[in-house]
Structures are given as structure tokens and as C-alpha cells.
N, CA, C and O atoms as a MOPAC input file, in Angstrom:
PM7 MOZYME 1SCF
protein

 N     16.08600 1    -4.68900 1    28.67400 1
 C     15.40800 1    -5.71300 1    27.62700 1
 C     16.32100 1    -6.80000 1    26.65400 1
 O     17.16900 1    -6.41100 1    25.85100 1
 N     15.93000 1    -8.41900 1    26.92300 1
 C     16.59800 1    -9.39100 1    26.21400 1
 C     15.96300 1    -9.88900 1    24.82600 1
 O     14.75000 1    -9.94100 1    24.62400 1
 N     16.58000 1   -10.11300 1    24.24800 1
 C     16.12700 1   -10.57600 1    22.80400 1
 C     15.71800 1   -11.85300 1    22.68200 1
 O     16.53000 1   -12.57600 1    23.26000 1
 N     14.87100 1   -12.44400 1    22.21700 1
 C     14.15800 1   -13.74900 1    21.93500 1
 C     14.39100 1   -14.13600 1    20.64500 1
 O     13.87200 1   -13.66600 1    19.63200 1
 N     15.24800 1   -15.07400 1    20.73500 1
 C     15.25200 1   -15.82600 1    19.46300 1
 C     14.36300 1   -16.67900 1    18.87200 1
 O     13.74800 1   -17.53100 1    19.51300 1
 N     14.22500 1   -16.46400 1    17.37700 1
 C     13.37200 1   -16.66800 1    16.67900 1
 C     13.24400 1   -17.89300 1    16.50900 1
 O     14.31600 1   -18.32300 1    16.08400 1
 N     12.16900 1   -19.04700 1    16.66000 1
 C     11.96700 1   -20.39500 1    16.74100 1
 C     12.58700 1   -20.55800 1    15.02300 1
 O     12.43100 1   -19.79600 1    14.06900 1
 N     13.25700 1   -21.74200 1    15.11400 1
 C     14.26800 1   -22.28800 1    14.02800 1
 C     13.16500 1   -22.61200 1    12.91100 1
 O     13.59500 1   -22.31000 1    11.79800 1
 N     11.64700 1   -23.23000 1    12.88200 1
 C     10.83500 1   -23.48700 1    11.97000 1
 C     10.58100 1   -22.05700 1    11.35000 1
 O     10.59500 1   -22.01300 1    10.12000 1
 N     10.32700 1   -20.75400 1    12.11000 1
 C      9.68900 1   -19.37800 1    11.31700 1
 C     10.88300 1   -19.00400 1    10.56100 1
 O     10.88700 1   -18.53200 1     9.42400 1
 N     12.25900 1   -19.35000 1    11.55800 1
 C     13.60400 1   -18.77100 1    10.63100 1
 C     13.84700 1   -19.59600 1     9.05400 1
 O     14.34800 1   -19.16200 1     8.01700 1
 N     13.32500 1   -20.81200 1     9.34500 1
 C     13.52400 1   -21.65300 1     7.91000 1
 C     12.39300 1   -21.01200 1     6.91100 1
 O     12.74900 1   -20.83600 1     5.74600 1
 N     11.34200 1   -20.72800 1     7.20100 1
 C      9.98100 1   -20.50100 1     6.37900 1
 C     10.34800 1   -18.95500 1     5.83400 1
 O     10.18600 1   -18.53400 1     4.68800 1
 N     10.87400 1   -18.25400 1     6.96000 1
 C     11.34100 1   -16.66900 1     6.34800 1
 C     12.20300 1   -16.63500 1     5.21300 1
 O     12.10300 1   -15.89400 1     4.23500 1
 N     13.43600 1   -17.89500 1     5.54200 1
 C     14.34800 1   -18.11400 1     4.70200 1
 C     14.25800 1   -18.64900 1     3.18100 1
 O     15.28300 1   -18.75700 1     2.50900 1
 N     13.00600 1   -18.97400 1     2.67600 1
 C     12.94400 1   -19.52700 1     1.73600 1
 C     13.10900 1   -18.36000 1     0.40200 1
 O     12.80500 1   -17.17600 1     0.54600 1
 N     13.54400 1   -18.83000 1    -0.65500 1
 C     14.09000 1   -17.41600 1    -1.61200 1
 C     12.41300 1   -17.17700 1    -1.85500 1
 O     12.27700 1   -16.14400 1    -1.19900 1
 N     11.52500 1   -17.38100 1    -2.20400 1
 C     10.33100 1   -16.85400 1    -3.08600 1
 C      9.49600 1   -16.26100 1    -1.50100 1
 O      8.49400 1   -15.61400 1    -1.80600 1
 N      9.67900 1   -16.34100 1    -0.10400 1
 C      9.05000 1   -15.76400 1     1.03000 1
 C      8.97000 1   -14.27600 1     0.87500 1
 O      8.04800 1   -13.63200 1     1.37600 1
 N      9.98900 1   -13.70300 1     0.14300 1
 C     10.27700 1   -12.14500 1     0.56600 1
 C      9.65800 1   -11.76500 1    -0.49900 1
 O      9.16400 1   -10.68900 1    -0.16200 1
 N      9.26800 1   -12.03400 1    -1.95200 1
 C      8.37300 1   -12.06000 1    -2.90700 1
 C      6.95500 1   -12.23100 1    -2.79800 1
 O      6.22800 1   -11.43700 1    -3.39500 1
 N      6.44600 1   -13.18900 1    -2.09600 1
 C      5.21100 1   -13.29000 1    -1.71100 1
 C      4.65000 1   -12.46600 1    -0.26100 1
 O      3.51100 1   -12.29000 1     0.17100 1
 N      5.77600 1   -12.12600 1     0.17000 1
 C      5.13800 1   -11.05900 1     1.61500 1
 C      4.82300 1    -9.65100 1     0.54400 1
 O      3.79800 1    -8.97900 1     0.66400 1
 N      5.76200 1    -9.39800 1    -0.36800 1
 C      5.67100 1    -8.28700 1    -1.18800 1
 C      4.57000 1    -8.20200 1    -2.29100 1
 O      4.26400 1    -7.11700 1    -2.78500 1
 N      3.97600 1    -9.39000 1    -2.66700 1
 C      2.75800 1    -9.72400 1    -3.49800 1
 C      1.77300 1    -9.27600 1    -2.57300 1
 O      0.99600 1    -8.42800 1    -3.01300 1
 N      1.61000 1    -9.67500 1    -1.30400 1
 C      0.58500 1    -9.76000 1    -1.14800 1
 C      0.30500 1    -8.19200 1    -0.47000 1
 O     -0.80000 1    -7.64900 1    -0.50400 1
 N      1.45900 1    -7.62000 1     0.11300 1
 C      1.38100 1    -6.00800 1     0.38700 1
 C      0.64300 1    -5.29800 1    -1.22300 1
 O     -0.29500 1    -4.50300 1    -1.27400 1
 N      1.17200 1    -5.70100 1    -2.03800 1
 C      0.89500 1    -4.83400 1    -3.24100 1
 C     -0.69300 1    -5.36100 1    -3.58100 1
 O     -1.57300 1    -4.60200 1    -3.98900 1
 N     -0.84700 1    -6.60300 1    -3.36400 1
 C     -2.25800 1    -7.06300 1    -3.94200 1
 C     -3.23900 1    -6.11000 1    -4.22000 1
 O     -3.83300 1    -5.98700 1    -5.29100 1
 N     -3.41300 1    -5.31500 1    -3.01600 1
 C     -4.65300 1    -4.47400 1    -3.09800 1
 C     -4.65600 1    -3.20800 1    -4.48100 1
 O     -5.51300 1    -2.92800 1    -5.31900 1
 N     -3.57400 1    -2.78400 1    -4.27100 1
 C     -2.86700 1    -1.87900 1    -5.20100 1
 C     -3.19300 1    -2.37300 1    -6.58400 1
 O     -3.82400 1    -1.61700 1    -7.32200 1
 N     -2.78600 1    -3.70200 1    -7.06200 1
 C     -2.62100 1    -4.14200 1    -8.54400 1
 C     -4.00000 1    -4.52800 1    -8.59200 1
 O     -4.33400 1    -4.61700 1    -9.77400 1
 N     -5.03900 1    -4.82300 1    -7.73200 1
 C     -6.29900 1    -5.06400 1    -7.96600 1
 C     -7.24100 1    -4.05600 1    -8.32200 1
 O     -8.13500 1    -4.07800 1    -9.16900 1
 N     -6.78500 1    -2.92700 1    -7.31100 1
 C     -7.73800 1    -1.93400 1    -7.37900 1
 C     -7.36600 1    -1.38300 1    -9.03000 1
 O     -8.28200 1    -1.00000 1    -9.75700 1
 N     -5.80800 1    -1.39800 1    -9.54200 1
 C     -5.39700 1    -0.69500 1   -10.74200 1
 C     -6.12300 1    -1.18800 1   -11.64900 1
 O     -6.71800 1    -0.43500 1   -12.42000 1
 N     -6.24300 1    -2.76300 1   -11.76600 1
 C     -6.78800 1    -3.55600 1   -12.64500 1
 C     -7.89100 1    -3.29600 1   -13.06700 1
 O     -8.13900 1    -3.02000 1   -14.24100 1
 N     -8.94600 1    -3.37100 1   -11.86500 1
 C    -10.16000 1    -2.99300 1   -11.72700 1
 C    -10.64000 1    -1.65900 1   -12.25200 1
 O    -11.78600 1    -1.43400 1   -12.64300 1
 N     -9.60100 1    -0.76900 1   -12.21500 1
 C    -10.07700 1     0.57600 1   -12.40900 1
 C     -9.81500 1     0.55300 1   -14.16100 1
 O    -10.70700 1     1.05200 1   -14.84600 1
 N     -9.05300 1     0.19000 1   -14.59700 1
 C     -8.16100 1    -0.10900 1   -15.77600 1
 C     -9.25700 1    -0.73400 1   -16.75500 1
 O     -9.47300 1    -0.16500 1   -17.82500 1
 N     -9.84100 1    -1.70700 1   -16.46600 1
 C    -11.09200 1    -2.51600 1   -16.88400 1
 C    -12.40000 1    -1.65500 1   -16.62900 1
 O    -13.27100 1    -1.71800 1   -17.49600 1
 N    -12.62500 1    -0.82100 1   -15.46600 1
 C    -13.78800 1    -0.09200 1   -15.36500 1
 C    -13.31700 1     1.26200 1   -15.39500 1
 O    -13.41700 1     1.92000 1   -14.35900 1
 N    -12.65100 1     1.95700 1   -16.77100 1
 C    -12.29000 1     3.45400 1   -16.55800 1
 C    -13.12600 1     4.23300 1   -16.11100 1
 O    -12.71400 1     5.04500 1   -15.28300 1
 N    -14.52700 1     4.26600 1   -16.47900 1
 C    -15.83400 1     5.07100 1   -16.37100 1
 C    -16.12900 1     4.99300 1   -14.65000 1
 O    -16.46500 1     6.02300 1   -14.06600 1
 N    -15.98400 1     3.77700 1   -13.95000 1
 C    -15.93800 1     3.61400 1   -12.43800 1
 C    -15.05000 1     4.53300 1   -12.02700 1
 O    -15.41000 1     5.50600 1   -11.36400 1
 N    -13.81700 1     4.32700 1   -12.37000 1
 C    -12.53000 1     5.19300 1   -11.69800 1
 C    -12.84400 1     6.59700 1   -11.96100 1
 O    -12.74100 1     7.37900 1   -11.01500 1
 N    -13.16700 1     6.98200 1   -12.96800 1
 C    -13.34800 1     8.53300 1   -12.89200 1
 C    -14.38800 1     8.95400 1   -12.00800 1
 O    -14.45900 1    10.03200 1   -11.41800 1
 N    -15.21400 1     7.96300 1   -11.97400 1
 C    -16.74700 1     8.48200 1   -11.10600 1
 C    -15.93000 1     8.57900 1    -9.61500 1
 O    -16.14600 1     9.53600 1    -8.87200 1
 N    -14.87900 1     7.39700 1    -9.21000 1
 C    -14.40700 1     7.33100 1    -7.98800 1
 C    -13.63900 1     8.71500 1    -7.74600 1
 O    -13.67000 1     9.34000 1    -6.68500 1
 N    -13.14500 1     8.98200 1    -8.56500 1
 C    -12.02000 1    10.46600 1    -8.81500 1
 C    -13.06600 1    11.92500 1    -8.34600 1
 O    -12.88500 1    12.88600 1    -7.59800 1
 N    -13.89800 1    11.58900 1    -8.99200 1
 C    -15.06700 1    12.89500 1    -8.93200 1
 C    -15.87700 1    12.86600 1    -8.07500 1
 O    -16.44200 1    13.93000 1    -7.81900 1
 N    -16.20900 1    11.76200 1    -7.37800 1
 C    -16.58300 1    11.43700 1    -6.25200 1
 C    -16.12700 1    12.24000 1    -4.81300 1
 O    -16.80400 1    12.65000 1    -3.86900 1
 N    -14.39800 1    12.27600 1    -5.14200 1
 C    -13.72100 1    12.96300 1    -4.35000 1
 C    -13.42400 1    14.31800 1    -3.98400 1
 O    -12.77900 1    14.78200 1    -3.04300 1
 N    -14.28300 1    15.05600 1    -5.32000 1
 C    -14.08400 1    16.02100 1    -5.84700 1
 C    -13.01100 1    16.70800 1    -6.21800 1
 O    -12.69100 1    17.85800 1    -5.91600 1
 N    -12.41200 1    15.84300 1    -6.97100 1
 C    -11.02700 1    15.95500 1    -7.88500 1
 C    -11.53800 1    15.96400 1    -9.18800 1
 O    -12.51900 1    15.27500 1    -9.47000 1
 N    -10.85300 1    16.82500 1   -10.18800 1
 C    -11.11600 1    17.26400 1   -11.27700 1
 C     -9.56200 1    17.66300 1   -12.09700 1
 O     -8.58800 1    18.23800 1   -11.61100 1
 N     -9.73200 1    17.18800 1   -13.33800 1
 C     -9.97400 1    16.31300 1   -14.19700 1
 C    -10.15800 1    14.86800 1   -13.73400 1
 O     -9.18600 1    14.14900 1   -13.50400 1
 N    -11.32700 1    14.48600 1   -13.61100 1
 C    -11.41200 1    12.75700 1   -13.56100 1
 C    -10.64800 1    12.08600 1   -14.24000 1
 O     -9.97900 1    11.25000 1   -13.63200 1
 N    -10.49200 1    12.19600 1   -15.57500 1
 C    -10.18500 1    11.31600 1   -16.46900 1
 C     -8.34800 1    11.37800 1   -16.58100 1
 O     -7.63800 1    10.44400 1   -16.95500 1
 N     -8.03500 1    12.29300 1   -16.28700 1
 C     -6.87900 1    12.83900 1   -15.73100 1
 C     -6.20300 1    11.85300 1   -14.69000 1
 O     -5.63200 1    10.78800 1   -14.92500 1
 N     -6.41000 1    12.46500 1   -13.52300 1
 C     -6.61600 1    12.08100 1   -12.52700 1
 C     -6.82400 1    10.25700 1   -12.46800 1
 O     -5.81700 1     9.63000 1   -12.13900 1
 N     -7.97700 1     9.53000 1   -12.75200 1
 C     -8.27400 1     8.64300 1   -12.97300 1
 C     -7.13200 1     7.60900 1   -13.86900 1
 O     -6.99800 1     6.43100 1   -13.54000 1
 N     -6.50900 1     8.09000 1   -14.78900 1
 C     -5.57100 1     7.44400 1   -15.14600 1
 C     -4.03500 1     7.85900 1   -14.68100 1
 O     -3.09700 1     7.19500 1   -15.12200 1
 N     -3.85200 1     8.70300 1   -13.99700 1
 C     -2.50800 1     8.97200 1   -12.82000 1
 C     -2.84700 1     7.54300 1   -11.71400 1
 O     -1.97400 1     6.68500 1   -11.58200 1
 N     -3.89800 1     7.45000 1   -11.13500 1
 C     -4.37300 1     7.01700 1   -10.32900 1
 C     -3.79800 1     5.26700 1   -10.72000 1
 O     -3.03200 1     4.63200 1    -9.99500 1
 N     -4.32900 1     4.81700 1   -11.87200 1
 C     -4.13800 1     3.53200 1   -12.66400 1
 C     -2.48700 1     3.48000 1   -12.75400 1
 O     -1.93600 1     2.60200 1   -12.09000 1
 N     -1.84900 1     4.17600 1   -13.36800 1
 C     -0.31100 1     4.19300 1   -13.38400 1
 C      0.13500 1     4.02900 1   -12.28900 1
 O      0.86300 1     3.05600 1   -12.09400 1
 N     -0.12700 1     4.81300 1   -11.38100 1
 C      0.48500 1     4.78700 1   -10.25800 1
 C      0.33900 1     3.21500 1    -9.21600 1
 O      1.10500 1     2.76700 1    -8.36200 1
 N     -0.67800 1     2.81300 1    -9.62400 1
 C     -1.17900 1     1.78500 1    -8.42800 1
 C     -0.57500 1     0.61400 1    -9.28500 1
 O     -0.06800 1    -0.33400 1    -8.68600 1
 N     -0.60100 1     0.63100 1   -10.48300 1
 C      0.08900 1    -0.52000 1   -11.03400 1
 C      1.48300 1    -0.26500 1   -11.38700 1
 O      2.27200 1    -1.18400 1   -11.16800 1
 N      1.95100 1     0.87800 1   -11.92000 1
 C      3.58900 1     1.08200 1   -11.76700 1
 C      4.34400 1     0.75000 1   -10.86900 1
 O      5.29600 1    -0.03100 1   -10.85800 1
 N      3.63500 1     1.72500 1    -9.66500 1
 C      4.33100 1     1.29200 1    -8.19400 1
 C      4.25900 1    -0.36600 1    -7.72100 1
 O      5.25400 1    -1.00000 1    -7.36900 1
 N      3.09800 1    -0.83100 1    -7.77900 1
 C      3.24600 1    -2.41300 1    -7.65400 1
 C      4.33700 1    -3.00700 1    -8.37500 1
 O      5.17900 1    -3.74800 1    -7.86800 1
 N      4.28500 1    -2.62900 1    -9.65500 1
 C      5.33000 1    -3.70800 1   -10.56900 1
 C      7.09400 1    -3.02200 1   -10.03800 1
 O      8.08100 1    -3.73300 1   -10.22500 1
 N      7.21500 1    -1.76000 1    -9.46400 1
 C      8.43300 1    -1.60500 1    -8.91100 1
 C      8.85200 1    -2.14600 1    -7.46400 1
 O      9.97900 1    -2.49200 1    -7.11100 1
 N      7.70700 1    -2.13600 1    -6.73700 1
 C      7.40500 1    -2.51500 1    -5.34400 1
 C      8.15800 1    -4.01000 1    -5.41600 1
 O      9.11000 1    -4.39200 1    -4.73700 1
 N      7.37800 1    -4.78000 1    -6.52700 1
 C      7.70100 1    -6.13300 1    -6.50900 1
 C      9.57100 1    -6.87100 1    -7.15400 1
 O     10.09200 1    -7.98500 1    -7.20500 1
 N      9.84700 1    -5.90400 1    -7.40300 1
 C     11.38000 1    -5.84500 1    -8.06100 1
 C     12.13900 1    -5.85500 1    -6.91400 1
 O     11.58800 1    -5.52300 1    -5.86400 1
 N     13.38000 1    -6.19500 1    -6.91300 1
 C     14.36400 1    -6.01700 1    -5.69400 1
 C     15.01700 1    -4.49300 1    -5.66000 1
 O     15.03500 1    -3.69200 1    -4.72600 1
 N     15.64300 1    -4.35100 1    -7.24400 1
 C     16.40200 1    -3.06300 1    -7.25400 1
 C     15.41000 1    -2.00200 1    -7.33300 1
 O     15.89100 1    -0.88600 1    -7.13800 1
 N     14.23200 1    -2.03400 1    -7.55000 1
 C     13.36200 1    -0.52700 1    -7.47100 1
 C     12.35300 1    -0.88200 1    -6.30000 1
 O     11.34700 1    -0.17400 1    -6.24900 1
 N     12.47400 1    -1.77300 1    -5.45900 1
 C     11.31900 1    -2.02700 1    -4.57300 1
 C     11.03900 1    -0.69500 1    -3.68900 1
 O      9.88500 1    -0.41100 1    -3.36800 1
 N     12.21600 1     0.16100 1    -3.28500 1
 C     12.69200 1     1.22000 1    -2.49600 1
 C     11.31400 1     2.24200 1    -3.45500 1
 O     10.26800 1     2.74900 1    -3.04800 1
 N     11.77900 1     2.21100 1    -4.45300 1
 C     10.83800 1     3.13300 1    -5.16600 1
 C      9.46300 1     3.09100 1    -5.49000 1
 O      8.76700 1     4.09100 1    -5.66300 1
 N      9.07600 1     1.90000 1    -5.57000 1
 C      7.58800 1     1.31900 1    -5.47600 1
 C      7.16800 1     1.22800 1    -4.15200 1
 O      5.97900 1     1.40800 1    -3.88900 1
 N      7.97800 1     0.97300 1    -3.28500 1
 C      7.22500 1     1.28000 1    -1.79000 1
 C      6.99800 1     2.93700 1    -1.97900 1
 O      5.80500 1     3.24000 1    -1.94500 1
 N      7.68300 1     3.77400 1    -2.12100 1
 C      7.66100 1     5.29600 1    -2.04800 1
 C      6.47600 1     5.70200 1    -2.69100 1
 O      5.65500 1     6.55200 1    -2.34700 1
 N      6.51000 1     4.95700 1    -3.68900 1
 C      5.40900 1     5.70000 1    -4.79100 1
 C      3.90200 1     5.10600 1    -4.31400 1
 O      2.86700 1     5.73500 1    -4.53800 1
 N      3.93100 1     3.73300 1    -3.58600 1
 C      2.50500 1     3.04700 1    -3.46500 1
 C      2.26200 1     4.19500 1    -1.99500 1
 O      1.25000 1     4.89100 1    -1.91500 1
 N      3.37200 1     4.21800 1    -0.91900 1
 C      3.17000 1     4.71000 1     0.37100 1
 C      2.81700 1     6.31400 1    -0.00900 1
 O      2.09400 1     6.78400 1     0.86900 1
 N      3.09500 1     7.18600 1    -0.96800 1
 C      2.71000 1     8.84700 1    -1.00600 1
 C      1.53100 1     8.35100 1    -1.56100 1
 O      0.68100 1     8.77800 1    -0.78000 1
 N      0.86300 1     7.62100 1    -2.55100 1
 C     -0.46600 1     7.68800 1    -3.11300 1
 C     -1.18200 1     7.31600 1    -1.78000 1
 O     -2.03700 1     8.05400 1    -1.28800 1
 N     -0.76200 1     6.04100 1    -1.17300 1
 C     -1.79000 1     5.75400 1     0.16700 1
 C     -2.08400 1     7.00600 1     1.06200 1
 O     -3.13000 1     7.16100 1     1.69100 1
 N     -0.74800 1     8.11200 1     1.03600 1
 C     -1.00700 1     8.82200 1     2.42400 1
 C     -2.35300 1    10.08000 1     1.67000 1
 O     -3.41000 1    10.52500 1     2.12000 1
 N     -1.71300 1    10.25000 1     0.55400 1
 C     -2.90300 1    11.13200 1    -0.28100 1
 C     -4.27000 1    10.64200 1    -0.29700 1
 O     -5.22700 1    11.24800 1     0.18400 1
 N     -4.31100 1     9.54000 1    -0.86100 1
 C     -5.76500 1     8.57200 1    -0.82300 1
 C     -6.40300 1     8.61700 1     0.37700 1
 O     -7.61500 1     8.78900 1     0.50700 1
 N     -5.50100 1     8.44400 1     1.39100 1
 C     -6.41000 1     8.23300 1     2.56500 1
 C     -6.72100 1     9.29400 1     3.47900 1
 O     -7.56900 1     9.24100 1     4.37000 1
 N     -5.87400 1    10.39200 1     3.15900 1
 C     -6.44400 1    11.96400 1     3.66400 1
 C     -7.71500 1    12.33100 1     3.17300 1
 O     -8.62700 1    12.66400 1     3.92900 1
 N     -7.84400 1    12.28100 1     1.70000 1
 C     -8.79900 1    12.67000 1     0.93600 1
 C    -10.08600 1    11.66600 1     1.20600 1
 O    -11.19000 1    12.20700 1     1.27600 1
 N    -10.01900 1    10.54300 1     1.32700 1
 C    -11.20100 1     9.56400 1     1.37400 1
 C    -12.01600 1     9.45100 1     2.54300 1
 O    -13.23600 1     9.48500 1     2.70600 1
 N    -10.69300 1     9.25700 1     3.59600 1
 C    -10.94200 1     8.82200 1     5.17000 1
 C    -10.53600 1    10.03400 1     5.93000 1
 O     -9.57200 1     9.85400 1     6.67500 1
 N    -11.08500 1    11.30700 1     5.91200 1
 C    -11.02100 1    12.02400 1     6.88800 1
 C    -11.80800 1    12.17000 1     7.88400 1
 O    -12.65400 1    13.06300 1     7.88000 1
 N    -11.63000 1    11.12100 1     9.14300 1
 C    -12.26800 1    10.91800 1    10.13000 1
 C    -12.62400 1    11.83200 1    10.98600 1
 O    -13.56000 1    11.65200 1    11.76400 1
 N    -11.84800 1    13.03600 1    10.94100 1
 C    -11.93500 1    14.21500 1    11.59000 1
 C    -13.25700 1    14.89800 1    11.26000 1
 O    -13.68700 1    15.71600 1    12.07200 1
 N    -13.86700 1    14.67100 1    10.27000 1
 C    -15.01600 1    15.36000 1     9.64100 1
 C    -15.94600 1    14.78800 1     9.76700 1
 O    -16.89000 1    15.39400 1     9.25900 1
 N    -16.36600 1    13.37000 1    10.44700 1
 C    -17.22100 1    12.53500 1    10.42400 1
 C    -17.77600 1    12.78100 1    11.79300 1
 O    -17.01600 1    13.15700 1    12.68600 1
 N    -19.28300 1    12.56000 1    12.05600 1
 C    -20.03800 1    12.59200 1    13.47700 1
 C    -19.95100 1    10.69600 1    13.81900 1
 O    -19.57400 1     9.81300 1    13.04900 1
 N    -20.27200 1    10.61900 1    14.73100 1
 C    -21.15200 1     9.38000 1    15.14100 1
 C    -22.25500 1     8.88700 1    14.62100 1
 O    -23.29800 1     9.54000 1    14.64400 1
 N    -22.19200 1     7.84500 1    14.15900 1
 C    -21.39700 1     6.55600 1    14.29500 1
 C    -20.45500 1     6.25900 1    13.02200 1
 O    -19.75700 1     5.24600 1    13.05900 1
 N    -20.41500 1     7.01700 1    12.01400 1
 C    -19.54600 1     6.77400 1    11.13400 1
 C    -18.18500 1     7.10200 1    11.59400 1
 O    -17.35100 1     6.41100 1    11.01000 1
 N    -17.77000 1     7.78300 1    12.30000 1
 C    -16.35300 1     8.35300 1    12.60900 1
 C    -15.18000 1     6.77600 1    13.16500 1
 O    -14.01700 1     6.45300 1    12.92500 1
 N    -16.41200 1     6.13500 1    14.04800 1
 C    -15.18200 1     4.69600 1    14.20300 1
 C    -14.89800 1     3.79100 1    12.99500 1
 O    -13.97300 1     2.97900 1    13.00000 1
 N    -15.68400 1     3.95600 1    12.02000 1
 C    -15.07700 1     3.43400 1    10.92700 1
 C    -14.34000 1     3.89500 1    10.20200 1
 O    -13.46300 1     3.23100 1     9.65000 1
 N    -14.52800 1     5.24600 1    10.01100 1
 C    -13.47600 1     6.24100 1     9.42700 1
 C    -12.00100 1     5.87400 1    10.10400 1
 O    -11.07800 1     5.32200 1     9.50600 1
 N    -11.99700 1     6.30200 1    11.46900 1
 C    -10.78800 1     6.08900 1    11.96700 1
 C     -9.89000 1     4.52300 1    12.01400 1
 O     -8.66900 1     4.36600 1    11.98000 1
 N    -10.69300 1     3.75400 1    12.08000 1
 C    -10.08800 1     2.37900 1    11.62400 1
 C     -9.71200 1     2.18000 1    10.02900 1
 O     -8.63400 1     1.65500 1     9.74900 1
 N    -10.51100 1     2.55600 1     9.11100 1
 C     -9.86700 1     2.34900 1     7.83200 1
 C     -8.60600 1     3.12100 1     7.75400 1
 O     -7.51600 1     2.60400 1     7.51100 1
 N     -8.79400 1     4.32600 1     7.95900 1
 C     -7.53000 1     5.57900 1     8.04800 1
 C     -6.19200 1     4.84700 1     8.83400 1
 O     -5.04800 1     4.94100 1     8.38800 1
 N     -6.48900 1     4.21600 1     9.89200 1
 C     -4.99500 1     3.66000 1    10.37300 1
 C     -5.00300 1     2.20500 1     9.69300 1
 O     -4.00700 1     1.54200 1     9.98300 1
 N     -5.84000 1     1.63700 1     8.92700 1
 C     -5.34400 1     0.15800 1     8.63500 1
 C     -4.66300 1     0.98900 1     7.30800 1
 O     -3.86700 1     0.24600 1     6.73300 1
 N     -4.74900 1     2.12000 1     6.77100 1
 C     -4.09100 1     2.52200 1     5.59400 1
 C     -2.60600 1     2.97200 1     6.25500 1
 O     -1.52700 1     2.87400 1     5.67100 1
 N     -2.76300 1     3.35200 1     7.25700 1
 C     -1.09600 1     4.03100 1     7.77400 1
 C     -0.14000 1     2.56600 1     8.26200 1
 O      1.07600 1     2.41700 1     8.37500 1
 N     -1.23400 1     1.66200 1     8.46700 1
 C     -0.26900 1     0.10800 1     8.50500 1
 C      0.02400 1     0.11600 1     7.69800 1
 O      1.21500 1     0.42600 1     7.71000 1
 N     -0.55100 1    -0.16200 1     6.16900 1
 C     -0.31800 1    -0.53800 1     4.81500 1
 C      1.26300 1     0.53900 1     4.77000 1
 O      2.34900 1     0.13400 1     4.35500 1
 N      1.05400 1     1.59400 1     5.17800 1
 C      2.41000 1     2.38100 1     4.71800 1
 C      3.33400 1     1.87600 1     5.40900 1
 O      4.29300 1     1.55400 1     4.70700 1
 N      3.51700 1     1.57400 1     6.97400 1
 C      4.45400 1     1.09500 1     7.58000 1
 C      4.86500 1    -0.12000 1     7.03500 1
 O      6.09100 1    -0.14700 1     6.92400 1
 N      4.12500 1    -1.48000 1     6.52500 1
 C      4.46900 1    -2.10800 1     5.73500 1
 C      5.52900 1    -2.14100 1     4.47100 1
 O      6.58000 1    -2.72400 1     4.20300 1
 N      4.78000 1    -1.32300 1     3.94100 1
 C      5.85700 1    -0.73600 1     2.43300 1
 C      7.24500 1    -0.51600 1     2.73300 1
 O      8.28800 1    -0.94700 1     2.24200 1
 N      6.90400 1     0.48000 1     3.91800 1
 C      8.34700 1     0.73800 1     4.42700 1
 C      9.08100 1    -0.23500 1     4.83000 1
 O     10.21300 1    -0.29000 1     4.35100 1
 N      8.63700 1    -1.35700 1     5.88800 1
 C      9.65600 1    -2.08800 1     6.38100 1
 C     10.24100 1    -3.41600 1     5.12000 1
 O     11.31700 1    -4.00900 1     5.05100 1
 N      8.70400 1    -3.52300 1     4.05700 1
 C      9.50600 1    -4.68400 1     3.33900 1
 C     10.62600 1    -3.85100 1     1.96500 1
 O     11.31200 1    -4.48500 1     1.16300 1
 N     10.54200 1    -2.69500 1     2.02500 1
 C     11.61400 1    -1.80000 1     1.33800 1
 C     13.04500 1    -1.90900 1     1.88400 1
 O     14.03700 1    -2.05400 1     1.16900 1
 N     13.05200 1    -1.82300 1     3.27900 1
 C     14.08000 1    -1.89700 1     4.49500 1
 C     14.57000 1    -3.35300 1     4.06100 1
 O     15.71800 1    -3.39100 1     3.61800 1
 N     13.91900 1    -4.47200 1     4.11800 1
 C     14.26300 1    -5.74800 1     4.34000 1
 C     14.94400 1    -6.32300 1     3.07000 1
 O     15.89200 1    -7.08700 1     2.88900 1
 N     14.04100 1    -5.61700 1     2.22300 1
 C     14.75700 1    -6.22400 1     0.70500 1
 C     16.05300 1    -5.44400 1     0.28000 1
 O     16.85500 1    -5.88600 1    -0.54300 1
 N     16.16800 1    -4.30600 1     0.89100 1
 C     17.51300 1    -3.58600 1     0.62200 1
 C     18.84100 1    -3.93200 1     1.64300 1
 O     19.80300 1    -3.17500 1     1.77700 1
 N     18.71500 1    -4.93300 1     2.16700 1
 C     19.46500 1    -5.49400 1     3.33300 1
 C     19.40100 1    -5.04400 1     5.09600 1
 O     19.99900 1    -5.56100 1     6.04000 1
 N     18.60000 1    -4.08800 1     5.07700 1
 C     18.22700 1    -3.77300 1     6.51700 1
 C     17.46400 1    -4.97300 1     7.34200 1
 O     16.63400 1    -5.78900 1     6.94300 1
 N     18.07900 1    -4.77100 1     8.70300 1
 C     17.23800 1    -5.61900 1     9.45400 1
 C     16.79500 1    -4.69300 1    10.83200 1
 O     17.07000 1    -3.50100 1    10.96400 1
 N     16.25700 1    -5.29200 1    11.54400 1
 C     15.81600 1    -5.00800 1    12.83000 1
 C     17.02400 1    -4.92000 1    13.77100 1
 O     17.70200 1    -5.91200 1    14.04200 1
 N     17.30500 1    -3.50600 1    14.33700 1
 C     18.05200 1    -3.28100 1    15.24600 1
 C     17.50800 1    -2.95500 1    16.56800 1
 O     16.76800 1    -1.99500 1    16.78000 1
 N     18.00800 1    -4.00400 1    17.66700 1
 C     17.69000 1    -3.87100 1    19.15600 1
 C     18.00200 1    -2.29800 1    19.94500 1
 O     17.76000 1    -2.14900 1    21.14300 1

């Protein structure tokens, strides 16, 4: 297998100082928006948690907000990016299994649930890749 060199214009864009932060912000945006929305509408956050069959909804709703916002802020730092990525990835795995159990759905809903489940798997992969690159790891051949 041969390595194909990255085109110089792409390499220059990726080397810009703020690109790594912008990419991490894009990955964290879902968690930031969700956490802020839940913070501003705590009764809605509790209803969402209760809708998954989890109790106590107030305590778990608060934990979700802290996890989403705290994990996002850590992920946006260089020093603790790995920790934020781990927190957000763990949260995503648990939330995805609870909210999108595609194996429990029949047709026609199963297709949508499968797609959503694996979109969340891709987010977990993106969080891991971002943490690897921020901490100086590169793709190996």
C-alpha cells in the first residue's frame, strides 16, 4: 500500500493555529448546545431523563448537564482534552444505548434508530481521534 501525500493547500489549512480548536469546538458543539438548553429548561431536562425510565430525574438531569458542559470545557483545553473526550465518549455510549436501542424496534423505526446509533458511534470515534491528535499522536501506516 502506498502513502499518498496530503495536498499542500490542505496541509497549510490544517496547520493553522486555531484549526485544532475549531475542530474540537465543532465536535463539542452538540454537547454544549444540549447542556445549555437543558440548563435553561431544567424541567425539560428532567422530562427527557424520566422519558428514558431513569430516576431520580432531577439528580440525573443535573448530572447530564454537568457532564455535557464540564466534559466539553475539558475537551476544548489542550491539557485535559483527553479527559473531556473520555467523559463525553462515555456519556455518549451510555446515552446511545439507552435512547437508541435499535434492536428493540421493528420496521419502519429500526432503520432510523440504527442510523442514529451509529452516528453516535462516529462521534465517539471523532472524540478519540481529536484527543489523540491534540496529544501529539499521528496516524500510523
